[in-house]
Structures are given as C-alpha cells and as structure tokens.
mmCIF file of the N, C-alpha and C atoms, coordinates in Angstrom:
data_MODEL
# 
_entry.id   MODEL 
# 
loop_
_atom_site.group_PDB 
_atom_site.id 
_atom_site.type_symbol 
_atom_site.label_atom_id 
_atom_site.label_alt_id 
_atom_site.label_comp_id 
_atom_site.label_asym_id 
_atom_site.label_entity_id 
_atom_site.label_seq_id 
_atom_site.pdbx_PDB_ins_code 
_atom_site.Cartn_x 
_atom_site.Cartn_y 
_atom_site.Cartn_z 
_atom_site.occupancy 
_atom_site.B_iso_or_equiv 
_atom_site.pdbx_formal_charge 
_atom_site.auth_seq_id 
_atom_site.auth_comp_id 
_atom_site.auth_asym_id 
_atom_site.auth_atom_id 
_atom_site.pdbx_PDB_model_num 
ATOM 1   N N  . MET A 1 1  ? -133.736 -44.562 0.577   1.00 0.00 ? 1  MET A N  1 
ATOM 2   C CA . MET A 1 1  ? -132.308 -44.543 0.324   1.00 0.00 ? 1  MET A CA 1 
ATOM 3   C C  . MET A 1 1  ? -131.983 -45.188 -1.015  1.00 0.00 ? 1  MET A C  1 
ATOM 4   N N  . THR A 1 2  ? -132.711 -46.224 -1.376  1.00 0.00 ? 2  THR A N  1 
ATOM 5   C CA . THR A 1 2  ? -132.415 -46.877 -2.650  1.00 0.00 ? 2  THR A CA 1 
ATOM 6   C C  . THR A 1 2  ? -132.739 -45.977 -3.831  1.00 0.00 ? 2  THR A C  1 
ATOM 7   N N  . ASP A 1 3  ? -133.695 -45.045 -3.655  1.00 0.00 ? 3  ASP A N  1 
ATOM 8   C CA . ASP A 1 3  ? -133.997 -44.108 -4.737  1.00 0.00 ? 3  ASP A CA 1 
ATOM 9   C C  . ASP A 1 3  ? -132.831 -43.155 -4.970  1.00 0.00 ? 3  ASP A C  1 
ATOM 10  N N  . LEU A 1 4  ? -132.229 -42.695 -3.895  1.00 0.00 ? 4  LEU A N  1 
ATOM 11  C CA . LEU A 1 4  ? -131.064 -41.814 -4.038  1.00 0.00 ? 4  LEU A CA 1 
ATOM 12  C C  . LEU A 1 4  ? -129.882 -42.557 -4.640  1.00 0.00 ? 4  LEU A C  1 
ATOM 13  N N  . LEU A 1 5  ? -129.711 -43.810 -4.241  1.00 0.00 ? 5  LEU A N  1 
ATOM 14  C CA . LEU A 1 5  ? -128.614 -44.609 -4.783  1.00 0.00 ? 5  LEU A CA 1 
ATOM 15  C C  . LEU A 1 5  ? -128.837 -44.890 -6.263  1.00 0.00 ? 5  LEU A C  1 
ATOM 16  N N  . ALA A 1 6  ? -130.080 -45.117 -6.650  1.00 0.00 ? 6  ALA A N  1 
ATOM 17  C CA . ALA A 1 6  ? -130.393 -45.375 -8.061  1.00 0.00 ? 6  ALA A CA 1 
ATOM 18  C C  . ALA A 1 6  ? -130.151 -44.140 -8.923  1.00 0.00 ? 6  ALA A C  1 
ATOM 19  N N  . GLN A 1 7  ? -130.313 -42.944 -8.356  1.00 0.00 ? 7  GLN A N  1 
ATOM 20  C CA . GLN A 1 7  ? -130.081 -41.724 -9.123  1.00 0.00 ? 7  GLN A CA 1 
ATOM 21  C C  . GLN A 1 7  ? -128.607 -41.522 -9.444  1.00 0.00 ? 7  GLN A C  1 
ATOM 22  N N  . LEU A 1 8  ? -127.713 -42.148 -8.680  1.00 0.00 ? 8  LEU A N  1 
ATOM 23  C CA . LEU A 1 8  ? -126.285 -42.024 -8.968  1.00 0.00 ? 8  LEU A CA 1 
ATOM 24  C C  . LEU A 1 8  ? -125.906 -42.667 -10.295 1.00 0.00 ? 8  LEU A C  1 
ATOM 25  N N  . ALA A 1 9  ? -126.667 -43.662 -10.716 1.00 0.00 ? 9  ALA A N  1 
ATOM 26  C CA . ALA A 1 9  ? -126.336 -44.361 -11.963 1.00 0.00 ? 9  ALA A CA 1 
ATOM 27  C C  . ALA A 1 9  ? -126.430 -43.436 -13.168 1.00 0.00 ? 9  ALA A C  1 
ATOM 28  N N  . PHE A 1 10 ? -127.214 -42.372 -13.071 1.00 0.00 ? 10 PHE A N  1 
ATOM 29  C CA . PHE A 1 10 ? -127.407 -41.472 -14.205 1.00 0.00 ? 10 PHE A CA 1 
ATOM 30  C C  . PHE A 1 10 ? -126.787 -40.100 -13.996 1.00 0.00 ? 10 PHE A C  1 
ATOM 31  N N  . SER A 1 11 ? -126.090 -39.910 -12.900 1.00 0.00 ? 11 SER A N  1 
ATOM 32  C CA . SER A 1 11 ? -125.469 -38.622 -12.615 1.00 0.00 ? 11 SER A CA 1 
ATOM 33  C C  . SER A 1 11 ? -124.154 -38.494 -13.388 1.00 0.00 ? 11 SER A C  1 
ATOM 34  N N  . PRO A 1 12 ? -124.030 -37.472 -14.234 1.00 0.00 ? 12 PRO A N  1 
ATOM 35  C CA . PRO A 1 12 ? -122.801 -37.323 -15.026 1.00 0.00 ? 12 PRO A CA 1 
ATOM 36  C C  . PRO A 1 12 ? -121.552 -37.118 -14.174 1.00 0.00 ? 12 PRO A C  1 
ATOM 37  N N  . LEU A 1 13 ? -121.685 -36.388 -13.082 1.00 0.00 ? 13 LEU A N  1 
ATOM 38  C CA . LEU A 1 13 ? -120.517 -36.157 -12.233 1.00 0.00 ? 13 LEU A CA 1 
ATOM 39  C C  . LEU A 1 13 ? -120.039 -37.448 -11.581 1.00 0.00 ? 13 LEU A C  1 
ATOM 40  N N  . TYR A 1 14 ? -120.968 -38.294 -11.176 1.00 0.00 ? 14 TYR A N  1 
ATOM 41  C CA . TYR A 1 14 ? -120.559 -39.555 -10.562 1.00 0.00 ? 14 TYR A CA 1 
ATOM 42  C C  . TYR A 1 14 ? -119.992 -40.524 -11.594 1.00 0.00 ? 14 TYR A C  1 
ATOM 43  N N  . ILE A 1 15 ? -120.477 -40.454 -12.825 1.00 0.00 ? 15 ILE A N  1 
ATOM 44  C CA . ILE A 1 15 ? -119.901 -41.290 -13.887 1.00 0.00 ? 15 ILE A CA 1 
ATOM 45  C C  . ILE A 1 15 ? -118.450 -40.884 -14.129 1.00 0.00 ? 15 ILE A C  1 
ATOM 46  N N  . ILE A 1 16 ? -118.163 -39.594 -14.111 1.00 0.00 ? 16 ILE A N  1 
ATOM 47  C CA . ILE A 1 16 ? -116.784 -39.121 -14.266 1.00 0.00 ? 16 ILE A CA 1 
ATOM 48  C C  . ILE A 1 16 ? -115.927 -39.600 -13.098 1.00 0.00 ? 16 ILE A C  1 
ATOM 49  N N  . THR A 1 17 ? -116.482 -39.583 -11.891 1.00 0.00 ? 17 THR A N  1 
ATOM 50  C CA . THR A 1 17 ? -115.752 -40.066 -10.716 1.00 0.00 ? 17 THR A CA 1 
ATOM 51  C C  . THR A 1 17 ? -115.435 -41.551 -10.831 1.00 0.00 ? 17 THR A C  1 
ATOM 52  N N  . VAL A 1 18 ? -116.382 -42.322 -11.332 1.00 0.00 ? 18 VAL A N  1 
ATOM 53  C CA . VAL A 1 18 ? -116.143 -43.761 -11.497 1.00 0.00 ? 18 VAL A CA 1 
ATOM 54  C C  . VAL A 1 18 ? -115.102 -44.011 -12.586 1.00 0.00 ? 18 VAL A C  1 
ATOM 55  N N  . LEU A 1 19 ? -115.132 -43.221 -13.647 1.00 0.00 ? 19 LEU A N  1 
ATOM 56  C CA . LEU A 1 19 ? -114.099 -43.363 -14.680 1.00 0.00 ? 19 LEU A CA 1 
ATOM 57  C C  . LEU A 1 19 ? -112.714 -43.033 -14.124 1.00 0.00 ? 19 LEU A C  1 
ATOM 58  N N  . MET A 1 20 ? -112.629 -42.008 -13.291 1.00 0.00 ? 20 MET A N  1 
ATOM 59  C CA . MET A 1 20 ? -111.351 -41.685 -12.654 1.00 0.00 ? 20 MET A CA 1 
ATOM 60  C C  . MET A 1 20 ? -110.907 -42.816 -11.739 1.00 0.00 ? 20 MET A C  1 
ATOM 61  N N  . ALA A 1 21 ? -111.837 -43.421 -11.023 1.00 0.00 ? 21 ALA A N  1 
ATOM 62  C CA . ALA A 1 21 ? -111.506 -44.538 -10.134 1.00 0.00 ? 21 ALA A CA 1 
ATOM 63  C C  . ALA A 1 21 ? -110.998 -45.726 -10.937 1.00 0.00 ? 21 ALA A C  1 
ATOM 64  N N  . PHE A 1 22 ? -111.626 -45.979 -12.065 1.00 0.00 ? 22 PHE A N  1 
ATOM 65  C CA . PHE A 1 22 ? -111.170 -47.083 -12.920 1.00 0.00 ? 22 PHE A CA 1 
ATOM 66  C C  . PHE A 1 22 ? -109.762 -46.816 -13.445 1.00 0.00 ? 22 PHE A C  1 
ATOM 67  N N  . ARG A 1 23 ? -109.484 -45.581 -13.802 1.00 0.00 ? 23 ARG A N  1 
ATOM 68  C CA . ARG A 1 23 ? -108.140 -45.232 -14.286 1.00 0.00 ? 23 ARG A CA 1 
ATOM 69  C C  . ARG A 1 23 ? -107.091 -45.379 -13.183 1.00 0.00 ? 23 ARG A C  1 
ATOM 70  N N  . VAL A 1 24 ? -107.460 -45.058 -11.953 1.00 0.00 ? 24 VAL A N  1 
ATOM 71  C CA . VAL A 1 24 ? -106.531 -45.233 -10.831 1.00 0.00 ? 24 VAL A CA 1 
ATOM 72  C C  . VAL A 1 24 ? -106.165 -46.700 -10.688 1.00 0.00 ? 24 VAL A C  1 
ATOM 73  N N  . ILE A 1 25 ? -107.154 -47.569 -10.799 1.00 0.00 ? 25 ILE A N  1 
ATOM 74  C CA . ILE A 1 25 ? -106.879 -49.000 -10.657 1.00 0.00 ? 25 ILE A CA 1 
ATOM 75  C C  . ILE A 1 25 ? -106.024 -49.509 -11.811 1.00 0.00 ? 25 ILE A C  1 
ATOM 76  N N  . VAL A 1 26 ? -106.325 -49.075 -13.028 1.00 0.00 ? 26 VAL A N  1 
ATOM 77  C CA . VAL A 1 26 ? -105.600 -49.579 -14.194 1.00 0.00 ? 26 VAL A CA 1 
ATOM 78  C C  . VAL A 1 26 ? -104.179 -49.025 -14.265 1.00 0.00 ? 26 VAL A C  1 
ATOM 79  N N  . PHE A 1 27 ? -104.026 -47.725 -14.100 1.00 0.00 ? 27 PHE A N  1 
ATOM 80  C CA . PHE A 1 27 ? -102.726 -47.111 -14.334 1.00 0.00 ? 27 PHE A CA 1 
ATOM 81  C C  . PHE A 1 27 ? -101.790 -47.167 -13.132 1.00 0.00 ? 27 PHE A C  1 
ATOM 82  N N  . LEU A 1 28 ? -102.315 -47.297 -11.933 1.00 0.00 ? 28 LEU A N  1 
ATOM 83  C CA . LEU A 1 28 ? -101.469 -47.320 -10.745 1.00 0.00 ? 28 LEU A CA 1 
ATOM 84  C C  . LEU A 1 28 ? -101.391 -48.700 -10.102 1.00 0.00 ? 28 LEU A C  1 
ATOM 85  N N  . ARG A 1 29 ? -101.606 -49.743 -10.873 1.00 0.00 ? 29 ARG A N  1 
ATOM 86  C CA . ARG A 1 29 ? -101.636 -51.074 -10.273 1.00 0.00 ? 29 ARG A CA 1 
ATOM 87  C C  . ARG A 1 29 ? -100.267 -51.551 -9.810  1.00 0.00 ? 29 ARG A C  1 
ATOM 88  N N  . LYS A 1 30 ? -99.189  -51.032 -10.381 1.00 0.00 ? 30 LYS A N  1 
ATOM 89  C CA . LYS A 1 30 ? -97.850  -51.468 -9.980  1.00 0.00 ? 30 LYS A CA 1 
ATOM 90  C C  . LYS A 1 30 ? -97.188  -50.537 -8.975  1.00 0.00 ? 30 LYS A C  1 
ATOM 91  N N  . GLU A 1 31 ? -97.840  -49.435 -8.677  1.00 0.00 ? 31 GLU A N  1 
ATOM 92  C CA . GLU A 1 31 ? -97.271  -48.487 -7.722  1.00 0.00 ? 31 GLU A CA 1 
ATOM 93  C C  . GLU A 1 31 ? -97.411  -49.007 -6.302  1.00 0.00 ? 31 GLU A C  1 
ATOM 94  N N  . LYS A 1 32 ? -96.467  -48.624 -5.468  1.00 0.00 ? 32 LYS A N  1 
ATOM 95  C CA . LYS A 1 32 ? -96.496  -49.040 -4.074  1.00 0.00 ? 32 LYS A CA 1 
ATOM 96  C C  . LYS A 1 32 ? -96.424  -47.810 -3.190  1.00 0.00 ? 32 LYS A C  1 
ATOM 97  N N  . GLY A 1 33 ? -96.914  -47.954 -1.984  1.00 0.00 ? 33 GLY A N  1 
ATOM 98  C CA . GLY A 1 33 ? -96.899  -46.856 -1.043  1.00 0.00 ? 33 GLY A CA 1 
ATOM 99  C C  . GLY A 1 33 ? -98.261  -46.682 -0.403  1.00 0.00 ? 33 GLY A C  1 
ATOM 100 N N  . PHE A 1 34 ? -98.251  -45.973 0.702   1.00 0.00 ? 34 PHE A N  1 
ATOM 101 C CA . PHE A 1 34 ? -99.471  -45.816 1.487   1.00 0.00 ? 34 PHE A CA 1 
ATOM 102 C C  . PHE A 1 34 ? -100.514 -44.976 0.773   1.00 0.00 ? 34 PHE A C  1 
ATOM 103 N N  . ILE A 1 35 ? -100.085 -43.882 0.142   1.00 0.00 ? 35 ILE A N  1 
ATOM 104 C CA . ILE A 1 35 ? -101.029 -43.006 -0.557  1.00 0.00 ? 35 ILE A CA 1 
ATOM 105 C C  . ILE A 1 35 ? -101.662 -43.735 -1.742  1.00 0.00 ? 35 ILE A C  1 
ATOM 106 N N  . HIS A 1 36 ? -100.878 -44.500 -2.467  1.00 0.00 ? 36 HIS A N  1 
ATOM 107 C CA . HIS A 1 36 ? -101.419 -45.254 -3.593  1.00 0.00 ? 36 HIS A CA 1 
ATOM 108 C C  . HIS A 1 36 ? -102.380 -46.334 -3.108  1.00 0.00 ? 36 HIS A C  1 
ATOM 109 N N  . TYR A 1 37 ? -102.080 -46.918 -1.969  1.00 0.00 ? 37 TYR A N  1 
ATOM 110 C CA . TYR A 1 37 ? -102.969 -47.918 -1.383  1.00 0.00 ? 37 TYR A CA 1 
ATOM 111 C C  . TYR A 1 37 ? -104.317 -47.280 -1.023  1.00 0.00 ? 37 TYR A C  1 
ATOM 112 N N  . LEU A 1 38 ? -104.291 -46.076 -0.447  1.00 0.00 ? 38 LEU A N  1 
ATOM 113 C CA . LEU A 1 38 ? -105.537 -45.378 -0.126  1.00 0.00 ? 38 LEU A CA 1 
ATOM 114 C C  . LEU A 1 38 ? -106.303 -45.007 -1.389  1.00 0.00 ? 38 LEU A C  1 
ATOM 115 N N  . CYS A 1 39 ? -105.599 -44.622 -2.434  1.00 0.00 ? 39 CYS A N  1 
ATOM 116 C CA . CYS A 1 39 ? -106.259 -44.302 -3.703  1.00 0.00 ? 39 CYS A CA 1 
ATOM 117 C C  . CYS A 1 39 ? -106.944 -45.528 -4.299  1.00 0.00 ? 39 CYS A C  1 
ATOM 118 N N  . LYS A 1 40 ? -106.307 -46.674 -4.179  1.00 0.00 ? 40 LYS A N  1 
ATOM 119 C CA . LYS A 1 40 ? -106.914 -47.902 -4.690  1.00 0.00 ? 40 LYS A CA 1 
ATOM 120 C C  . LYS A 1 40 ? -108.150 -48.271 -3.890  1.00 0.00 ? 40 LYS A C  1 
ATOM 121 N N  . ILE A 1 41 ? -108.113 -48.090 -2.581  1.00 0.00 ? 41 ILE A N  1 
ATOM 122 C CA . ILE A 1 41 ? -109.292 -48.354 -1.755  1.00 0.00 ? 41 ILE A CA 1 
ATOM 123 C C  . ILE A 1 41 ? -110.418 -47.400 -2.136  1.00 0.00 ? 41 ILE A C  1 
ATOM 124 N N  . TRP A 1 42 ? -110.093 -46.115 -2.324  1.00 0.00 ? 42 TRP A N  1 
ATOM 125 C CA . TRP A 1 42 ? -111.074 -45.114 -2.757  1.00 0.00 ? 42 TRP A CA 1 
ATOM 126 C C  . TRP A 1 42 ? -111.715 -45.538 -4.081  1.00 0.00 ? 42 TRP A C  1 
ATOM 127 N N  . ALA A 1 43 ? -110.898 -46.016 -5.002  1.00 0.00 ? 43 ALA A N  1 
ATOM 128 C CA . ALA A 1 43 ? -111.397 -46.400 -6.317  1.00 0.00 ? 43 ALA A CA 1 
ATOM 129 C C  . ALA A 1 43 ? -112.331 -47.599 -6.226  1.00 0.00 ? 43 ALA A C  1 
ATOM 130 N N  . VAL A 1 44 ? -111.958 -48.586 -5.461  1.00 0.00 ? 44 VAL A N  1 
ATOM 131 C CA . VAL A 1 44 ? -112.791 -49.783 -5.329  1.00 0.00 ? 44 VAL A CA 1 
ATOM 132 C C  . VAL A 1 44 ? -114.127 -49.434 -4.674  1.00 0.00 ? 44 VAL A C  1 
ATOM 133 N N  . ILE A 1 45 ? -114.115 -48.586 -3.676  1.00 0.00 ? 45 ILE A N  1 
ATOM 134 C CA . ILE A 1 45 ? -115.358 -48.189 -3.007  1.00 0.00 ? 45 ILE A CA 1 
ATOM 135 C C  . ILE A 1 45 ? -116.291 -47.475 -3.979  1.00 0.00 ? 45 ILE A C  1 
ATOM 136 N N  . HIS A 1 46 ? -115.760 -46.566 -4.789  1.00 0.00 ? 46 HIS A N  1 
ATOM 137 C CA . HIS A 1 46 ? -116.605 -45.846 -5.743  1.00 0.00 ? 46 HIS A CA 1 
ATOM 138 C C  . HIS A 1 46 ? -117.154 -46.763 -6.823  1.00 0.00 ? 46 HIS A C  1 
ATOM 139 N N  . ILE A 1 47 ? -116.367 -47.714 -7.269  1.00 0.00 ? 47 ILE A N  1 
ATOM 140 C CA . ILE A 1 47 ? -116.857 -48.653 -8.278  1.00 0.00 ? 47 ILE A CA 1 
ATOM 141 C C  . ILE A 1 47 ? -117.944 -49.546 -7.687  1.00 0.00 ? 47 ILE A C  1 
ATOM 142 N N  . LEU A 1 48 ? -117.780 -49.989 -6.453  1.00 0.00 ? 48 LEU A N  1 
ATOM 143 C CA . LEU A 1 48 ? -118.817 -50.808 -5.811  1.00 0.00 ? 48 LEU A CA 1 
ATOM 144 C C  . LEU A 1 48 ? -120.109 -50.019 -5.604  1.00 0.00 ? 48 LEU A C  1 
ATOM 145 N N  . ILE A 1 49 ? -119.996 -48.774 -5.204  1.00 0.00 ? 49 ILE A N  1 
ATOM 146 C CA . ILE A 1 49 ? -121.190 -47.937 -5.045  1.00 0.00 ? 49 ILE A CA 1 
ATOM 147 C C  . ILE A 1 49 ? -121.903 -47.767 -6.383  1.00 0.00 ? 49 ILE A C  1 
ATOM 148 N N  . TYR A 1 50 ? -121.143 -47.591 -7.453  1.00 0.00 ? 50 TYR A N  1 
ATOM 149 C CA . TYR A 1 50 ? -121.765 -47.430 -8.761  1.00 0.00 ? 50 TYR A CA 1 
ATOM 150 C C  . TYR A 1 50 ? -122.455 -48.718 -9.207  1.00 0.00 ? 50 TYR A C  1 
ATOM 151 N N  . LEU A 1 51 ? -121.842 -49.856 -8.930  1.00 0.00 ? 51 LEU A N  1 
ATOM 152 C CA . LEU A 1 51 ? -122.482 -51.129 -9.272  1.00 0.00 ? 51 LEU A CA 1 
ATOM 153 C C  . LEU A 1 51 ? -123.770 -51.330 -8.489  1.00 0.00 ? 51 LEU A C  1 
ATOM 154 N N  . LEU A 1 52 ? -123.783 -50.912 -7.221  1.00 0.00 ? 52 LEU A N  1 
ATOM 155 C CA . LEU A 1 52 ? -125.009 -50.962 -6.440  1.00 0.00 ? 52 LEU A CA 1 
ATOM 156 C C  . LEU A 1 52 ? -126.067 -50.027 -7.015  1.00 0.00 ? 52 LEU A C  1 
ATOM 157 N N  . ALA A 1 53 ? -125.648 -48.865 -7.464  1.00 0.00 ? 53 ALA A N  1 
ATOM 158 C CA . ALA A 1 53 ? -126.583 -47.913 -8.067  1.00 0.00 ? 53 ALA A CA 1 
ATOM 159 C C  . ALA A 1 53 ? -127.203 -48.478 -9.331  1.00 0.00 ? 53 ALA A C  1 
ATOM 160 N N  . ILE A 1 54 ? -126.414 -49.152 -10.137 1.00 0.00 ? 54 ILE A N  1 
ATOM 161 C CA . ILE A 1 54 ? -126.956 -49.781 -11.340 1.00 0.00 ? 54 ILE A CA 1 
ATOM 162 C C  . ILE A 1 54 ? -127.940 -50.883 -10.965 1.00 0.00 ? 54 ILE A C  1 
ATOM 163 N N  . TYR A 1 55 ? -127.614 -51.642 -9.930  1.00 0.00 ? 55 TYR A N  1 
ATOM 164 C CA . TYR A 1 55 ? -128.498 -52.718 -9.487  1.00 0.00 ? 55 TYR A CA 1 
ATOM 165 C C  . TYR A 1 55 ? -129.845 -52.176 -9.006  1.00 0.00 ? 55 TYR A C  1 
ATOM 166 N N  . PHE A 1 56 ? -129.838 -51.101 -8.232  1.00 0.00 ? 56 PHE A N  1 
ATOM 167 C CA . PHE A 1 56 ? -131.073 -50.559 -7.695  1.00 0.00 ? 56 PHE A CA 1 
ATOM 168 C C  . PHE A 1 56 ? -131.858 -49.737 -8.706  1.00 0.00 ? 56 PHE A C  1 
ATOM 169 N N  . SER A 1 57 ? -131.232 -49.336 -9.812  1.00 0.00 ? 57 SER A N  1 
ATOM 170 C CA . SER A 1 57 ? -131.961 -48.542 -10.796 1.00 0.00 ? 57 SER A CA 1 
ATOM 171 C C  . SER A 1 57 ? -132.812 -49.427 -11.708 1.00 0.00 ? 57 SER A C  1 
ATOM 172 N N  . SER A 1 58 ? -132.524 -50.704 -11.757 1.00 0.00 ? 58 SER A N  1 
ATOM 173 C CA . SER A 1 58 ? -133.327 -51.579 -12.630 1.00 0.00 ? 58 SER A CA 1 
ATOM 174 C C  . SER A 1 58 ? -134.403 -52.312 -11.878 1.00 0.00 ? 58 SER A C  1 
# 
C-alpha cells in the first residue's frame, strides 16, 4: 500500500487535485455554509494524503 501511496507524489493529475484543494482553502476561507464546509474538509483530506505520499516516497 505504501508503494501506491508513494506513486501519488509524482502523479500529475493528483498534483492538480492538490492545487485545487489548496485554492479552495485559500479563496473560500471566509465563506460559510454546509457545502463550503464539505469542500474545506475535502481539501484538507487531499492535502494530508499528498503529504503522506511525499513522506512515503522518500
């Protein structure tokens, strides 16, 4: 499983997903509402997965 997770660190599609997640956190930080709250949770989960992928790739 760690090999698959490490491959995410170099996947271009997942890098784009993490960039989108970062933009959600930065640009929607003052927005309120249930949908925005779910988007922020989605963004944090993807960023944490990417950080784990970087950790396991080294």
